[in-house]
VEXLO-320979 format. One line per 5 residues: their letters; for each residue x negated, y, z of N, C-alpha, C. Coordinates in nm, 3 decimals. Layout:
% residues N
a) X/Y/Z/X/Y/Z/X/Y/Z  ...
This chain:
% residues 272
xxxxx) -6.868/15.160/9.016/-6.999/15.207/9.082/-7.121/15.150/8.962  -7.211/15.215/8.938/-7.294/15.182/8.858/-7.424/15.037/8.878  -7.397/14.993/8.764/-7.536/14.891/8.780/-7.664/14.916/8.733  -7.776/14.860/8.862/-7.916/14.879/8.760/-7.922/14.800/8.696  -8.059/14.864/8.598/-8.042/14.786/8.472/-8.141/14.688/8.509
xxxxx) -8.138/14.534/8.482/-8.122/14.410/8.494/-8.087/14.354/8.645  -7.958/14.428/8.682/-7.983/14.326/8.781/-7.826/14.250/8.714  -7.751/14.302/8.630/-7.706/14.174/8.590/-7.715/14.047/8.496  -7.879/14.056/8.458/-7.955/13.978/8.368/-8.020/13.854/8.430  -7.983/13.852/8.597/-8.024/13.782/8.667/-8.203/13.773/8.676
xxxxx) -8.241/13.879/8.640/-8.417/13.902/8.702/-8.365/13.900/8.838  -8.536/13.857/8.886/-8.586/13.893/8.961/-8.631/13.981/9.032  -8.625/14.105/9.138/-8.693/14.155/9.212/-8.864/14.144/9.151  -8.915/14.260/9.154/-9.089/14.162/9.141/-9.178/14.131/9.262  -9.113/14.177/9.374/-9.181/14.082/9.453/-9.144/13.919/9.499
xxxxx) -9.047/13.914/9.484/-8.988/13.770/9.501/-9.032/13.705/9.393  -9.013/13.771/9.270/-9.061/13.672/9.167/-9.254/13.621/9.179  -9.311/13.774/9.251/-9.440/13.719/9.250/-9.456/13.637/9.383  -9.346/13.635/9.500/-9.384/13.538/9.561/-9.367/13.419/9.496  -9.299/13.382/9.414/-9.218/13.244/9.415/-9.305/13.234/9.322
xxxxx) -9.372/13.263/9.236/-9.525/13.238/9.151/-9.627/13.189/9.264  -9.655/13.227/9.365/-9.743/13.212/9.460/-9.660/13.063/9.509  -9.591/13.024/9.566/-9.563/12.917/9.620/-9.550/12.856/9.506  -9.526/12.822/9.362/-9.509/12.763/9.283/-9.700/12.731/9.281  -9.764/12.793/9.315/-9.895/12.803/9.239/-9.951/12.665/9.376
xxxxx) -9.926/12.712/9.488/-9.935/12.617/9.618/-9.915/12.488/9.618  -9.797/12.457/9.515/-9.769/12.289/9.495/-9.822/12.267/9.336  -9.811/12.358/9.249/-9.905/12.276/9.108/-10.073/12.295/9.120  -10.106/12.387/9.192/-10.264/12.401/9.158/-10.360/12.233/9.225  -10.325/12.245/9.327/-10.383/12.117/9.381/-10.371/11.987/9.288
xxxxx) -10.246/11.991/9.213/-10.247/11.816/9.116/-10.328/11.881/9.014  -10.310/12.033/8.929/-10.390/12.044/8.831/-10.515/12.053/8.860  -10.570/12.025/8.955/-10.710/12.031/9.029/-10.771/11.893/9.016  -10.650/11.786/9.031/-10.699/11.649/9.076/-10.700/11.594/8.908  -10.622/11.623/8.851/-10.585/11.643/8.719/-10.754/11.627/8.639
xxxxx) -10.753/11.740/8.686/-10.888/11.828/8.571/-11.003/11.710/8.610  -11.007/11.721/8.786/-11.145/11.682/8.798/-11.159/11.469/8.813  -11.046/11.434/8.728/-11.044/11.299/8.728/-11.157/11.269/8.619  -11.207/11.116/8.669/-11.331/11.093/8.590/-11.245/10.995/8.468  -11.200/11.082/8.398/-11.128/11.015/8.271/-11.242/10.869/8.190
xxxxx) -11.357/10.939/8.169/-11.435/10.850/8.094/-11.467/10.665/8.193  -11.470/10.729/8.318/-11.476/10.581/8.391/-11.311/10.490/8.427  -11.227/10.587/8.362/-11.113/10.555/8.465/-11.024/10.413/8.442  -11.053/10.365/8.329/-10.993/10.223/8.279/-11.127/10.147/8.349  -11.250/10.146/8.380/-11.291/10.048/8.473/-11.261/10.056/8.585
xxxxx) -11.234/10.188/8.659/-11.170/10.217/8.805/-11.079/10.092/8.840  -10.939/10.165/8.772/-10.860/10.084/8.759/-10.851/9.947/8.750  -10.950/9.887/8.648/-10.969/9.734/8.615/-10.965/9.669/8.752  -11.037/9.694/8.850/-11.109/9.645/8.896/-11.007/9.609/9.012  -11.053/9.529/9.084/-10.938/9.375/9.194/-10.896/9.416/9.271
xxxxx) -10.941/9.526/9.376/-10.901/9.595/9.481/-10.780/9.706/9.415  -10.746/9.722/9.293/-10.659/9.844/9.232/-10.557/9.745/9.224  -10.592/9.686/9.134/-10.496/9.612/9.094/-10.411/9.533/9.198  -10.457/9.464/9.283/-10.410/9.400/9.415/-10.345/9.467/9.461  -10.354/9.600/9.522/-10.302/9.707/9.552/-10.146/9.770/9.522
xxxxx) -10.175/9.787/9.349/-10.053/9.829/9.267/-9.987/9.689/9.274  -10.027/9.563/9.218/-9.921/9.484/9.249/-9.820/9.461/9.368  -9.894/9.469/9.512/-9.823/9.489/9.625/-9.735/9.584/9.653  -9.797/9.705/9.583/-9.733/9.821/9.625/-9.622/9.843/9.543  -9.582/9.776/9.418/-9.446/9.755/9.356/-9.331/9.638/9.410
xxxxx) -9.434/9.518/9.463/-9.356/9.428/9.451/-9.243/9.462/9.592  -9.344/9.555/9.699/-9.325/9.536/9.818/-9.205/9.675/9.831  -9.224/9.788/9.717/-9.106/9.884/9.711/-9.022/9.840/9.618  -9.007/9.742/9.498/-8.870/9.690/9.460/-8.781/9.632/9.545  -8.882/9.544/9.693/-8.791/9.469/9.742/-8.727/9.591/9.887
xxxxx) -8.805/9.679/9.903/-8.768/9.752/9.967/-8.650/9.872/9.911  -8.645/9.860/9.820/-8.510/9.938/9.703/-8.424/9.830/9.731  -8.388/9.751/9.772/-8.309/9.591/9.710/-8.276/9.650/9.833  -8.311/9.618/9.971/-8.301/9.657/10.114/-8.210/9.763/10.103  -8.250/9.892/10.104/-8.188/10.008/10.109/-8.062/10.034/10.063
xxxxx) -8.029/9.961/9.932/-7.969/9.912/9.867/-7.850/9.901/9.930  -7.857/9.780/9.987/-7.749/9.677/10.038/-7.733/9.747/10.130  -7.805/9.841/10.216/-7.797/9.873/10.357/-7.734/10.047/10.335  -7.776/10.097/10.209/-7.751/10.241/10.246/-7.631/10.304/10.196  -7.623/10.186/10.087/-7.471/10.217/10.033/-7.345/10.248/10.097
xxxxx) -7.339/10.151/10.175/-7.213/10.135/10.325/-7.242/10.248/10.380  -7.393/10.254/10.445/-7.438/10.389/10.563/-7.330/10.537/10.445  -7.375/10.553/10.339/-7.342/10.631/10.298/-7.222/10.673/10.299  -7.156/10.558/10.274/-6.991/10.574/10.235/-6.941/10.633/10.373  -7.006/10.522/10.554/-6.970/10.574/10.648/-6.964/10.744/10.666
xxxxx) -7.079/10.787/10.649/-7.139/10.930/10.665/-7.075/11.021/10.548  -6.982/10.953/10.415/-6.905/11.065/10.348/-6.767/11.034/10.439  -6.745/10.935/10.473/-6.578/10.939/10.585/-6.579/10.993/10.669  -6.711/11.044/10.759/-6.692/11.047/10.881/-6.664/11.217/10.930  -6.630/11.327/10.785/-6.593/11.459/10.814/-6.458/11.452/10.896
xxxxx) -6.431/11.323/10.903/-6.274/11.379/10.989/-6.292/11.340/11.103  -6.486/11.273/11.164/-6.466/11.220/11.321/-6.472/11.359/11.408  -6.465/11.344/11.537/-6.512/11.451/11.627/-6.618/11.527/11.610  -6.664/11.625/11.601/-6.780/11.645/11.571/-6.942/11.566/11.627  -6.924/11.574/11.780/-7.050/11.525/11.822/-7.086/11.362/11.769
xxxxx) -6.960/11.301/11.780/-7.045/11.173/11.703/-7.099/11.198/11.500  -7.021/11.274/11.480/-7.061/11.301/11.345/-7.170/11.411/11.308  -7.232/11.437/11.389/-7.370/11.495/11.411/-7.443/11.422/11.458  -7.376/11.349/11.547/-7.493/11.191/11.583/-7.584/11.151/11.491  -7.427/11.049/11.390/-7.521/11.012/11.297/-7.562/11.076/11.175
xxxxx) -7.504/11.202/11.152/-7.577/11.275/11.010/-7.747/11.299/11.106  -7.803/11.316/11.253/-7.915/11.317/11.273/-7.955/11.186/11.306  -7.922/11.056/11.287/-7.979/10.963/11.326/-8.026/10.917/11.144  -7.978/10.933/11.048/-7.987/10.923/10.907/-8.119/11.062/10.860  -8.072/11.166/10.922/-8.142/11.240/10.895/-8.318/11.212/10.944
xxxxx) -8.349/11.228/11.086/-8.407/11.213/11.154/-8.580/11.135/11.053  -8.585/11.028/10.985/-8.656/10.986/10.942/-8.742/11.100/10.785  -8.606/11.179/10.767/-8.704/11.243/10.696/-8.802/11.334/10.734  -8.778/11.401/10.841/-8.904/11.486/10.891/-9.001/11.448/11.002  -8.925/11.308/11.094/-9.038/11.269/11.119/-9.163/11.243/11.118
xxxxx) -9.273/11.259/11.123/-9.436/11.193/11.127/-9.402/11.050/11.073  -9.480/11.046/10.953/-9.437/10.853/10.928/-9.523/10.800/11.045  -9.588/10.887/11.104/-9.682/10.774/11.168/-9.603/10.755/11.296  -9.547/10.812/11.359/-9.449/10.786/11.446/-9.360/10.702/11.392  -9.278/10.675/11.269/-9.180/10.575/11.272/-9.270/10.425/11.267
xxxxx) -9.390/10.412/11.257/-9.460/10.314/11.236/-9.480/10.272/11.395  -9.551/10.347/11.500/-9.567/10.355/11.642/-9.443/10.308/11.639  -9.277/10.342/11.677/-9.168/10.345/11.676/-9.153/10.161/11.638  -9.120/10.119/11.469/-9.147/9.965/11.515/-9.267/9.924/11.549  -9.326/9.949/11.600/-9.445/9.883/11.621/-9.405/9.848/11.774
xxxxx) -9.301/9.941/11.836/-9.265/9.922/11.970/-9.166/9.849/11.936  -9.077/9.840/11.861/-9.007/9.749/11.874/-9.005/9.614/11.816  -9.081/9.602/11.705/-9.085/9.429/11.670/-9.203/9.404/11.707  -9.337/9.440/11.771/-9.463/9.392/11.818/-9.443/9.273/11.945  -9.537/9.206/11.955/-9.533/9.139/12.016/-9.467/9.150/12.165
xxxxx) -9.457/9.267/12.248/-9.414/9.267/12.294/-9.295/9.350/12.313  -9.259/9.413/12.185/-9.139/9.464/12.218/-8.991/9.387/12.210  -8.866/9.420/12.249/-8.771/9.371/12.242/-8.710/9.280/12.198  -8.724/9.329/12.029/-8.684/9.248/11.894/-8.819/9.146/11.860  -8.910/9.158/11.892/-9.067/9.120/11.842/-9.074/9.019/11.908
xxxxx) -9.048/9.047/12.042/-9.095/8.922/12.181/-8.960/8.791/12.170  -8.878/8.842/12.108/-8.764/8.699/12.092/-8.794/8.606/11.964  -8.847/8.709/11.881/-8.880/8.630/11.725/-9.011/8.555/11.739  -9.124/8.598/11.829/-9.227/8.540/11.839/-9.179/8.400/11.975  -9.065/8.402/12.007/-9.035/8.308/12.118/-8.946/8.209/12.071
xxxxx) -8.862/8.263/11.959/-8.809/8.164/11.908/-8.800/8.078/11.782  -8.854/8.172/11.716/-8.937/8.103/11.553/-9.108/8.103/11.536  -9.153/8.171/11.641/-9.307/8.181/11.605/-9.351/8.274/11.542  -9.242/8.371/11.466/-9.257/8.520/11.378/-9.301/8.583/11.457  -9.449/8.684/11.382/-9.465/8.790/11.377/-9.476/8.891/11.270
xxxxx) -9.386/9.010/11.350/-9.377/9.045/11.209/-9.465/9.177/11.158  -9.544/9.184/11.238/-9.630/9.345/11.242/-9.784/9.298/11.156  -9.837/9.371/11.106/-9.915/9.297/11.024/-9.948/9.236/10.925  -9.814/9.231/10.833/-9.766/9.141/10.756/-9.716/9.193/10.635  -9.677/9.158/10.543/-9.646/9.215/10.419/-9.485/9.263/10.445
xxxxx) -9.412/9.153/10.542/-9.298/9.194/10.543/-9.276/9.336/10.649  -9.380/9.362/10.731/-9.372/9.478/10.794/-9.410/9.591/10.704  -9.459/9.563/10.603/-9.521/9.679/10.456/-9.366/9.721/10.412  -9.257/9.633/10.402/-9.121/9.666/10.313/-9.098/9.709/10.452  -9.072/9.674/10.554/-8.952/9.738/10.665/-9.037/9.889/10.706
xxxxx) -9.169/9.927/10.688/-9.204/10.101/10.657/-9.152/10.179/10.594  -9.149/10.052/10.489/-9.097/10.131/10.355/-8.950/10.156/10.339  -8.878/10.078/10.439/-8.758/10.086/10.412/-8.724/10.171/10.534  -8.787/10.231/10.630/-8.753/10.324/10.714/-8.755/10.457/10.699  -8.880/10.479/10.565/-8.864/10.594/10.555/-8.826/10.610/10.434
xxxxx) -8.771/10.551/10.369/-8.689/10.575/10.209/-8.503/10.585/10.215  -8.505/10.476/10.360/-8.317/10.465/10.315/-8.304/10.651/10.308  -8.281/10.700/10.399/-8.227/10.805/10.400/-8.243/10.959/10.253  -8.327/10.868/10.159/-8.333/10.954/10.017/-8.208/10.901/9.968  -8.192/10.774/9.961/-8.063/10.650/9.878/-7.922/10.733/9.967
xxxxx) -7.922/10.725/10.050/-7.788/10.761/10.171/-7.760/10.884/10.125  -7.814/10.991/10.094/-7.784/11.151/10.052/-7.775/11.140/9.975  -7.837/11.091/9.862/-7.805/11.078/9.716/-7.645/11.046/9.679  -7.648/10.896/9.740/-7.514/10.829/9.764/-7.356/10.948/9.835  -7.413/10.972/9.920/-7.311/11.034/10.008/-7.309/11.136/9.935
xxxxx) -7.398/11.254/9.846/-7.368/11.350/9.807/-7.260/11.285/9.664  -7.285/11.220/9.583/-7.199/11.148/9.504/-7.030/11.083/9.549  -7.006/11.079/9.674/-6.893/11.043/9.721/-6.798/11.168/9.763  -6.878/11.237/9.824/-6.819/11.400/9.818/-6.787/11.459/9.717  -6.844/11.422/9.593/-6.817/11.499/9.495/-6.686/11.406/9.437
xxxxx) -6.637/11.315/9.473/-6.612/11.205/9.346/-6.478/11.241/9.363  -6.355/11.251/9.312/-6.223/11.238/9.291/-6.220/11.092/9.341  -6.109/11.120/9.494/-6.032/10.988/9.528/-5.907/11.010/9.509  -5.833/11.052/9.361/-5.715/10.997/9.346/-5.719/10.875/9.317  -5.775/10.831/9.261/-5.848/10.708/9.177/-5.831/10.598/9.289
xxxxx) -5.897/10.658/9.370/-5.873/10.545/9.531/-5.736/10.519/9.534  -5.665/10.605/9.538/-5.548/10.647/9.624/-5.465/10.556/9.530  -5.500/10.555/9.421/-5.346/10.471/9.357/-5.402/10.350/9.352  -5.496/10.341/9.363/-5.543/10.150/9.348/-5.468/10.158/9.426  -5.546/10.185/9.591/-5.470/10.153/9.741/-5.316/10.149/9.732
xxxxx) -5.236/10.229/9.610/-5.100/10.215/9.605/-5.019/10.139/9.547  -5.127/10.070/9.480/-5.075/9.946/9.373/-5.083/9.815/9.484  -5.147/9.841/9.558/-5.189/9.692/9.675/-5.321/9.656/9.654  -5.392/9.744/9.613/-5.585/9.694/9.612/-5.608/9.715/9.771  -5.679/9.596/9.855/-5.743/9.624/9.966/-5.887/9.710/9.944
xxxxx) -5.890/9.763/10.072/-6.016/9.840/10.065/-6.150/9.802/10.041  -6.142/9.650/10.062/-6.316/9.637/10.007/-6.258/9.628/9.828  -6.194/9.587/9.760/-6.089/9.607/9.615/-6.165/9.703/9.526  -6.126/9.848/9.630/-6.139/9.966/9.597/-6.221/10.019/9.626  -6.322/10.005/9.711/-6.481/9.979/9.693/-6.519/9.943/9.612
xxxxx) -6.530/9.831/9.574/-6.603/9.751/9.471/-6.583/9.780/9.370  -6.428/9.791/9.284/-6.386/9.800/9.173/-6.367/9.947/9.144  -6.340/10.043/9.206/-6.314/10.161/9.214/-6.408/10.291/9.248  -6.459/10.244/9.352/-6.554/10.402/9.408/-6.684/10.329/9.346  -6.754/10.202/9.365/-6.924/10.218/9.319/-6.921/10.195/9.180
xxxxx) -6.790/10.165/9.109/-6.838/10.242/8.966/-6.842/10.407/8.886  -6.782/10.446/9.041/-6.773/10.611/9.030/-6.878/10.693/9.050  -7.000/10.652/9.174/-7.059/10.677/9.204/-7.217/10.645/9.138  -7.211/10.553/9.051/-7.281/10.427/8.999/-7.375/10.571/8.944  -7.400/10.646/8.897/-7.502/10.774/8.869/-7.586/10.787/8.992
xxxxx) -7.508/10.840/9.111/-7.563/10.852/9.223/-7.604/10.743/9.310  -7.565/10.665/9.307/-7.673/10.524/9.378/-7.781/10.479/9.264  -7.749/10.485/9.106/-7.897/10.493/9.093/-8.022/10.592/9.048  -7.966/10.710/9.099/-8.032/10.827/9.155/-8.156/10.799/9.258  -8.023/10.745/9.361/-8.129/10.769/9.463/-8.166/10.615/9.502
xxxxx) -8.122/10.498/9.398/-8.222/10.365/9.435/-8.370/10.446/9.384  -8.361/10.486/9.246/-8.497/10.538/9.229/-8.629/10.617/9.298  -8.548/10.744/9.387/-8.605/10.839/9.444/-8.630/10.725/9.560  -8.544/10.624/9.620/-8.615/10.554/9.701/-8.703/10.438/9.721  -8.741/10.436/9.555/-8.892/10.348/9.473/-8.975/10.450/9.543
xxxxx) -8.956/10.552/9.482/-9.059/10.652/9.454/-9.078/10.673/9.584  -9.016/10.684/9.691/-9.078/10.756/9.826/-9.120/10.599/9.898  -9.091/10.489/9.813/-9.120/10.351/9.927/-9.298/10.302/9.867  -9.314/10.408/9.737/-9.441/10.294/9.686/-9.544/10.440/9.702  -9.464/10.559/9.793/-9.602/10.605/9.799/-9.629/10.656/10.010
xxxxx) -9.574/10.574/10.054/-9.557/10.572/10.194/-9.730/10.536/10.252  -9.710/10.610/10.389/-9.833/10.588/10.424/-9.885/10.560/10.555  -9.806/10.642/10.647/-9.847/10.682/10.755/-9.773/10.565/10.841  -9.633/10.541/10.845/-9.590/10.425/10.935/-9.633/10.262/10.846  -9.664/10.293/10.776/-9.717/10.114/10.701/-9.847/10.108/10.756
xxxxx) -9.951/10.231/10.709/-10.052/10.155/10.838/-10.072/10.152/10.941  -9.977/10.196/11.028/-9.947/10.199/11.180/-9.893/10.086/11.219  -9.796/10.036/11.132/-9.699/9.915/11.184/-9.764/9.783/11.112  -9.845/9.790/10.965/-9.903/9.679/10.887/-10.023/9.693/10.907  -10.103/9.774/10.885/-10.242/9.778/10.895/-10.289/9.789/10.731
xxxxx) -10.403/9.729/10.736/-10.465/9.752/10.637/-10.524/9.655/10.606  -10.480/9.516/10.537/-10.563/9.396/10.510/-10.529/9.339/10.359  -10.673/9.394/10.270/-10.685/9.342/10.139/-10.559/9.236/10.118  -10.480/9.250/9.996/-10.345/9.157/9.950/-10.223/9.137/10.016  -10.272/9.178/10.132/-10.140/9.169/10.230/-10.089/9.292/10.246
xxxxx) -10.119/9.401/10.308/-10.068/9.512/10.344/-10.122/9.656/10.295  -10.254/9.643/10.231/-10.323/9.722/10.157/-10.224/9.778/10.050  -10.174/9.879/10.027/-10.074/9.936/9.892/-10.215/10.084/9.862  -10.076/10.070/9.763/-10.150/10.204/9.761/-10.223/10.327/9.787  -10.123/10.365/9.793/-10.203/10.456/9.931/-10.302/10.456/10.046
xxxxx) -10.291/10.336/10.087/-10.377/10.289/10.201/-10.509/10.259/10.130  -10.495/10.176/10.031/-10.622/10.202/9.942/-10.690/10.317/9.918  -10.639/10.428/9.820/-10.655/10.549/9.809/-10.745/10.601/9.944  -10.690/10.599/10.083/-10.718/10.678/10.175/-10.865/10.625/10.224  -10.894/10.457/10.199/-10.946/10.447/10.266/-11.113/10.457/10.132
xxxxx) -11.109/10.420/9.989/-11.172/10.426/9.902/-11.231/10.603/9.947  -11.117/10.702/9.955/-11.227/10.890/9.954/-11.330/10.821/10.091  -11.359/10.734/10.161/-11.461/10.707/10.245/-11.607/10.656/10.173  -11.564/10.606/10.049/-11.655/10.501/10.000/-11.679/10.544/9.887  -11.559/10.537/9.779/-11.572/10.576/9.594/-11.469/10.664/9.616
xxxxx) -11.538/10.775/9.595/-11.463/10.885/9.550/-11.337/10.870/9.449  -11.451/10.851/9.358/-11.343/10.833/9.169/-11.269/10.713/9.213  -11.263/10.599/9.275/-11.163/10.530/9.241/-11.020/10.567/9.350  -11.029/10.669/9.461/-10.986/10.733/9.500/-10.873/10.828/9.427  -10.961/10.872/9.380/-10.874/10.962/9.256/-10.807/10.905/9.151
xxxxx) -10.871/10.795/9.097/-10.802/10.677/9.020/-10.653/10.619/9.087  -10.663/10.613/9.185/-10.556/10.535/9.288/-10.482/10.656/9.299  -10.526/10.762/9.291/-10.440/10.897/9.311/-10.359/10.892/9.215  -10.451/10.921/9.099/-10.360/10.955/8.969/-10.240/10.822/8.917  -10.313/10.694/8.952/-10.114/10.651/8.950/-10.042/10.648/8.979
xxxxx) -10.071/10.702/9.198/-9.914/10.713/9.238/-9.856/10.848/9.140  -9.980/10.936/9.111/-9.877/11.072/9.078/-9.824/11.063/8.954  -9.889/10.953/8.834/-9.812/10.953/8.697/-9.662/10.875/8.715  -9.723/10.769/8.848/-9.568/10.716/8.873/-9.449/10.826/8.917  -9.474/10.921/9.015/-9.414/10.982/9.043/-9.334/11.081/8.929
xxxxx) -9.437/11.120/8.859/-9.371/11.221/8.729/-9.301/11.171/8.633  -9.349/11.063/8.592/-9.255/10.946/8.510/-9.100/10.930/8.593  -9.085/10.916/8.707/-8.958/10.878/8.758/-8.886/11.013/8.770  -8.933/11.115/8.812/-8.879/11.253/8.801/-8.839/11.316/8.662  -8.930/11.253/8.597/-8.868/11.305/8.398/-8.762/11.228/8.377
xxxxx) -8.737/11.108/8.370/-8.707/11.024/8.405/-8.497/11.034/8.418  -8.508/11.124/8.550/-8.366/11.079/8.625/-8.392/11.241/8.562  -8.419/11.395/8.552/-8.385/11.493/8.460/-8.320/11.565/8.604  -8.202/11.607/8.537/-8.104/11.690/8.631/-8.008/11.585/8.729  -8.050/11.445/8.715/-7.999/11.374/8.806/-8.029/11.310/8.912
xxxxx) -8.146/11.392/8.965/-8.193/11.349/9.110/-8.149/11.417/9.193  -8.054/11.504/9.164/-7.958/11.578/9.304/-7.822/11.554/9.226  -7.710/11.537/9.288/-7.638/11.513/9.276/-7.581/11.660/9.288  -7.470/11.710/9.161/-7.438/11.782/9.158/-7.522/11.918/9.159  -7.706/11.912/9.099/-7.752/11.968/9.084/-7.767/11.941/8.957
xx) -7.791/12.075/8.815/-7.855/12.047/8.669/-7.945/12.103/8.625  -7.998/12.092/8.555/-8.131/12.153/8.442/-8.098/12.264/8.335
């Protein structure tokens, strides 16, 4: 059988390559335009504004807290998901669907769901109000919870991928030597999947930093309390487009820096 020229060289057929370039343009051109149209001469003054610094600090602090909570909750959930391969089909699919839903759900729907659960008339929110006099919506804590809701799946799937590709023989050897399940998980499993945990945590932090829909629905837009960078950028578009562009560039810069820092480790098993 003869091989057509170029078939063995990894080249794409020209229609495929052309469509790929159009797809790349759809992703890149808006960002290039944002950078090109940015008011670079006024950028230092715009970024130095009190409202911008306030939103930046709030975003960074809440994203760090949300990432910490995602690590505490997400690593065990990833371990459960990785070990669910032996479960019956229906429970396994339901578990994976529950973890995946926040990835495909419009964030505003997540914000409404959190409000229904933790609002003053919600099943949990009413109890918190009655027992402790605590209201969660429209507080900084609500920002953190909204960020956790949308960012947790990123960490879970990154860690699950690392767990699935890890060699389990070391775990079995440790168990044979008398280590408990907790000791095996803490001293053997976690060190092995640490790169996946780190990559998932960074992706989780970036997603939390850019969260908008669930946050504005569940936490509102109170300056210094719940007005994060994405919300401040959206509001600034209506009154000061230059400030909105400056805020957008801050978010873009953080995202690009994170991806460059992760290089080929941003998805388990993928190499650049």
